[in-house]
C-alpha positions as CSV (number, residue, x, y, z in Angstrom):
1,X,-207.6,-116.5,395.9
2,X,-211.4,-115.6,394.7
3,X,-212.9,-112.0,395.2
4,X,-215.8,-113.6,397.1
5,X,-212.7,-115.5,399.6
6,X,-211.0,-112.2,399.9
7,X,-213.8,-110.3,400.6
8,X,-215.0,-112.8,403.6
9,X,-211.8,-112.9,405.3
10,X,-211.4,-109.1,405.0
11,X,-214.7,-108.7,406.7
12,X,-213.4,-111.3,409.6
13,X,-210.5,-109.7,410.5
14,X,-212.6,-106.3,411.2
15,X,-215.1,-108.1,413.3
16,X,-212.3,-109.5,415.0
17,X,-209.6,-106.6,415.2
18,X,-212.0,-103.4,414.7
19,X,-209.8,-102.1,412.0
20,X,-210.5,-99.9,409.6
21,X,-212.2,-101.2,406.2
22,X,-209.3,-99.4,404.4
23,X,-206.8,-101.7,406.4
24,X,-208.4,-104.7,406.0
25,X,-208.5,-104.3,402.3
26,X,-204.7,-103.3,402.3
27,X,-203.9,-106.8,404.2
28,X,-206.0,-109.2,402.2
29,X,-204.4,-107.4,398.9
30,X,-208.4,-106.4,397.7
31,X,-209.3,-102.7,396.8
32,X,-212.0,-100.7,398.8
33,X,-213.9,-100.6,395.0
34,X,-214.3,-104.4,395.1
35,X,-215.1,-104.7,399.0
36,X,-218.3,-102.7,398.3
37,X,-218.8,-104.0,395.1
38,X,-222.2,-106.2,394.9
39,X,-223.2,-108.5,392.4
40,X,-226.1,-107.4,390.1
41,X,-229.3,-108.7,390.5
42,X,-230.8,-111.6,388.4
43,X,-233.1,-110.4,385.9
44,X,-233.4,-113.3,384.0
45,X,-237.2,-114.2,385.2
46,X,-238.1,-110.4,384.4
47,X,-236.7,-111.1,380.9
48,X,-238.3,-114.2,380.6
49,X,-241.8,-113.0,381.5
50,X,-241.6,-109.6,379.4
51,X,-241.0,-112.2,376.4
52,X,-243.6,-113.8,376.9
53,X,-246.0,-111.5,377.4
54,X,-244.7,-109.7,374.2
55,X,-245.1,-112.5,372.5
56,X,-249.1,-113.1,373.7
57,X,-250.1,-109.2,373.4
58,X,-247.6,-107.8,370.7
59,X,-250.0,-104.6,370.9
60,X,-250.0,-103.8,374.2
61,X,-247.4,-102.1,376.0
62,X,-245.2,-101.8,379.5
63,X,-248.0,-100.9,381.5
64,X,-249.8,-103.4,380.6
65,X,-247.1,-106.2,381.0
66,X,-246.7,-104.5,384.4
67,X,-250.0,-105.0,385.1
68,X,-250.6,-108.4,384.3
69,X,-247.3,-109.3,386.0
70,X,-248.8,-107.7,389.5
71,X,-252.1,-109.6,388.5
72,X,-249.8,-113.0,388.7
73,X,-248.7,-111.8,392.3
74,X,-245.3,-110.9,391.2
75,X,-244.3,-107.8,393.6
76,X,-241.7,-106.5,391.2
77,X,-240.1,-103.0,391.6
78,X,-241.9,-101.5,388.7
79,X,-238.5,-99.4,387.9
80,X,-236.7,-102.2,387.9
81,X,-238.9,-104.0,385.3
82,X,-239.2,-100.8,383.1
83,X,-235.2,-100.8,382.9
84,X,-234.9,-104.6,381.9
85,X,-237.9,-103.6,379.4
86,X,-236.0,-100.9,377.7
87,X,-233.0,-102.7,377.9
88,X,-234.1,-106.2,375.8
89,X,-235.6,-103.1,373.5
90,X,-239.2,-104.1,373.6
91,X,-241.6,-101.5,372.2
92,X,-245.0,-101.3,371.3
93,X,-245.5,-103.4,368.1
94,X,-248.1,-103.4,365.5
95,X,-249.6,-106.5,364.8
96,X,-249.8,-107.3,360.8
97,X,-253.1,-108.4,359.5
98,X,-253.0,-111.9,358.5
99,X,-252.7,-112.2,354.4
100,X,-255.5,-114.7,353.5
101,X,-253.8,-117.6,351.4
102,X,-254.8,-117.8,347.7
103,X,-258.1,-119.8,347.0
104,X,-258.5,-121.6,344.2
105,X,-261.8,-121.7,342.8
106,X,-263.8,-125.1,343.6
107,X,-267.1,-125.8,341.7
108,X,-270.0,-126.6,343.8
109,X,-270.8,-130.1,343.4
110,X,-273.9,-131.5,344.6
111,X,-272.7,-134.1,347.4
112,X,-273.6,-137.5,346.7
113,X,-274.8,-138.0,350.3
114,X,-276.0,-136.6,353.8
115,X,-273.1,-135.0,356.0
116,X,-270.8,-135.1,353.1
117,X,-270.3,-131.3,353.0
118,X,-272.0,-128.9,355.0
119,X,-271.7,-125.1,354.4
120,X,-271.4,-122.5,357.3
121,X,-272.1,-118.5,357.2
122,X,-273.0,-115.9,360.0
123,X,-275.8,-113.0,359.1
124,X,-275.4,-109.7,361.0
125,X,-278.8,-107.5,362.3
126,X,-279.9,-105.4,365.4
127,X,-282.4,-105.4,367.6
128,X,-285.0,-103.0,368.3
129,X,-282.8,-100.7,370.9
130,X,-280.1,-100.9,368.4
131,X,-278.3,-104.1,369.9
132,X,-276.3,-106.0,367.6
133,X,-276.4,-109.7,367.1
134,X,-275.4,-112.4,365.0
135,X,-277.1,-115.5,363.5
136,X,-275.3,-118.9,363.1
137,X,-276.4,-120.8,359.7
138,X,-275.3,-124.2,359.1
139,X,-276.7,-126.5,356.1
140,X,-276.0,-130.1,354.8
141,X,-275.6,-129.7,351.3
142,X,-276.7,-132.7,350.2
143,X,-280.4,-132.0,350.5
144,X,-280.4,-128.2,351.9
145,X,-281.6,-129.2,355.5
146,X,-280.8,-126.3,358.1
147,X,-278.7,-128.0,361.0
148,X,-278.6,-124.7,363.0
149,X,-280.2,-121.2,362.8
150,X,-279.5,-119.7,366.0
151,X,-278.8,-116.0,367.4
152,X,-276.0,-115.1,369.6
153,X,-274.6,-111.4,370.5
154,X,-271.2,-112.6,369.4
155,X,-270.2,-115.9,367.7
156,X,-266.4,-116.1,368.6
157,X,-264.1,-119.3,367.7
158,X,-264.7,-121.1,370.7
159,X,-268.4,-120.4,370.8
160,X,-268.6,-121.5,366.9
161,X,-266.4,-124.9,367.7
162,X,-268.8,-125.3,370.9
163,X,-271.9,-125.1,368.7
164,X,-270.5,-127.8,366.6
165,X,-269.6,-129.9,369.2
166,X,-272.8,-130.3,370.3
167,X,-274.4,-131.2,366.4
168,X,-272.3,-133.7,366.2
169,X,-273.0,-135.3,369.6
170,X,-276.8,-136.5,367.7
171,X,-275.5,-136.0,364.0
172,X,-272.8,-137.5,362.6
173,X,-269.4,-135.3,361.6
174,X,-269.6,-133.6,358.0
175,X,-266.3,-134.8,356.0
176,X,-266.1,-131.4,354.8
177,X,-267.1,-127.8,355.9
178,X,-267.2,-125.1,353.5
179,X,-267.0,-121.3,354.5
180,X,-265.9,-118.4,353.3
181,X,-262.9,-116.6,354.8
182,X,-263.9,-114.5,358.3
183,X,-262.0,-114.6,361.0
184,X,-264.0,-117.2,363.1
185,X,-263.5,-119.5,360.2
186,X,-259.3,-118.6,360.3
187,X,-259.4,-118.9,363.8
188,X,-256.7,-121.3,365.5
189,X,-259.5,-123.0,367.8
190,X,-261.7,-123.5,364.5
191,X,-259.0,-125.3,362.2
192,X,-257.6,-127.5,365.0
193,X,-261.5,-128.9,365.7
194,X,-261.6,-129.8,362.1
195,X,-258.2,-131.2,362.1
196,X,-258.9,-133.2,365.0
197,X,-262.3,-134.1,363.5
198,X,-260.8,-135.4,360.5
199,X,-262.9,-132.6,358.3
200,X,-261.6,-130.8,355.7
201,X,-261.8,-127.4,355.3
202,X,-263.1,-125.7,351.5
203,X,-262.7,-121.9,351.8
204,X,-264.1,-120.1,348.8
205,X,-262.4,-117.5,347.3
206,X,-262.4,-114.1,349.1
207,X,-265.7,-111.6,347.8
208,X,-267.2,-114.7,345.8
209,X,-270.2,-115.4,348.2
210,X,-271.9,-117.1,345.1
211,X,-269.2,-120.1,345.4
212,X,-271.7,-121.0,348.9
213,X,-274.6,-120.2,346.9
214,X,-276.1,-123.1,349.2
215,X,-275.6,-121.1,352.6
216,X,-276.2,-117.9,350.9
217,X,-279.8,-119.1,349.3
218,X,-280.9,-120.2,353.4
219,X,-279.4,-116.7,354.3
220,X,-282.0,-114.9,351.6
221,X,-284.8,-117.0,352.8
222,X,-284.0,-116.2,356.7
223,X,-283.6,-112.6,356.0
224,X,-286.7,-112.2,354.0
225,X,-289.0,-114.4,356.5
226,X,-287.4,-113.3,359.6
227,X,-285.2,-110.7,360.0
228,X,-286.8,-108.6,357.5
229,X,-290.1,-109.5,358.7
230,X,-290.2,-109.1,362.5
231,X,-289.0,-106.1,365.1
232,X,-287.3,-107.8,367.8
233,X,-287.1,-106.7,371.3
234,X,-284.5,-109.3,372.8
235,X,-282.5,-112.3,371.5
236,X,-285.0,-114.9,373.3
237,X,-287.6,-113.6,370.8
238,X,-285.5,-114.3,367.7
239,X,-284.4,-117.6,368.5
240,X,-287.9,-118.9,368.8
241,X,-288.8,-117.0,366.1
242,X,-285.8,-118.8,364.0
243,X,-286.9,-122.1,365.4
244,X,-290.3,-121.7,364.1
245,X,-288.9,-120.9,360.9
246,X,-286.4,-123.3,360.7
247,X,-288.9,-126.2,361.1
248,X,-291.2,-124.7,358.7
249,X,-288.2,-124.0,356.0
250,X,-287.0,-128.0,356.6
251,X,-290.6,-129.3,356.3
252,X,-292.2,-127.1,353.9
253,X,-290.0,-125.2,351.8
254,X,-289.6,-126.4,348.2
255,X,-286.4,-126.8,346.3
256,X,-286.4,-126.2,342.5
257,X,-283.0,-128.3,342.4
258,X,-284.7,-130.8,344.8
259,X,-287.5,-131.7,342.3
260,X,-289.6,-129.3,344.2
261,X,-289.6,-131.4,347.6
262,X,-288.3,-130.3,350.9
263,X,-285.1,-131.2,352.6
264,X,-286.8,-133.6,354.9
265,X,-289.3,-134.9,352.1
266,X,-286.3,-135.3,349.6
267,X,-284.4,-137.2,352.4
268,X,-287.3,-139.3,353.0
269,X,-288.2,-140.3,349.2
270,X,-284.2,-141.2,348.7
271,X,-284.5,-143.3,352.1
272,X,-281.6,-141.1,353.7
273,X,-282.8,-140.2,357.6
């Protein structure tokens, strides 16, 4: 007879006759220790939750995990969760830095048409109160036209992708994008965006900004004409001057590589709009 049935039978005998637990156990041939034995709680839900949190937040520890469990509305006992945490041998893990893949040097060839290749980069500076901000620059390598010249307090991968999505709503998407190996350009959301839109990514070699010369030249001009020329009190002021500078750059800035023409005049001369 299974143990559970023996225990039920013993409980029935006790309730009907009022005899002691010891005598009831002898009648059903079961030890007293087995009568008092209780099944251990199933910790599988706690194990799964902790493993999921450890995978998502490898640099966090038990207190953070337990805090997130409580925020999820799971009112699990702290000591029980801590016991499970220790039993499955979870501990604070150091997140290893990702090694940048070996980049092959690719010659910077002038594209044959617009939107064949865009170059993209960031710049950094500070407001007069010391608060840091970043500038996102995007350029069409064909006629050196500045497509984006905008400042933000921070530019994570999500914001970068959002700005590029806005750009391709009114302009054809590029065939490829050239950039350095910054974390935003290596982020999953940016890589997935390019993959979903059939945009080839071209990374320059680490520490070789000259391999992205077109955007670096724009950065230098923007640094000299805007960032080093004004004291800004707010991000609104930065973007107002940046917009004026972008218009002037595209319409009036001569490029030797464009036969002395500005990006807009060069596009007009070759009948590319």
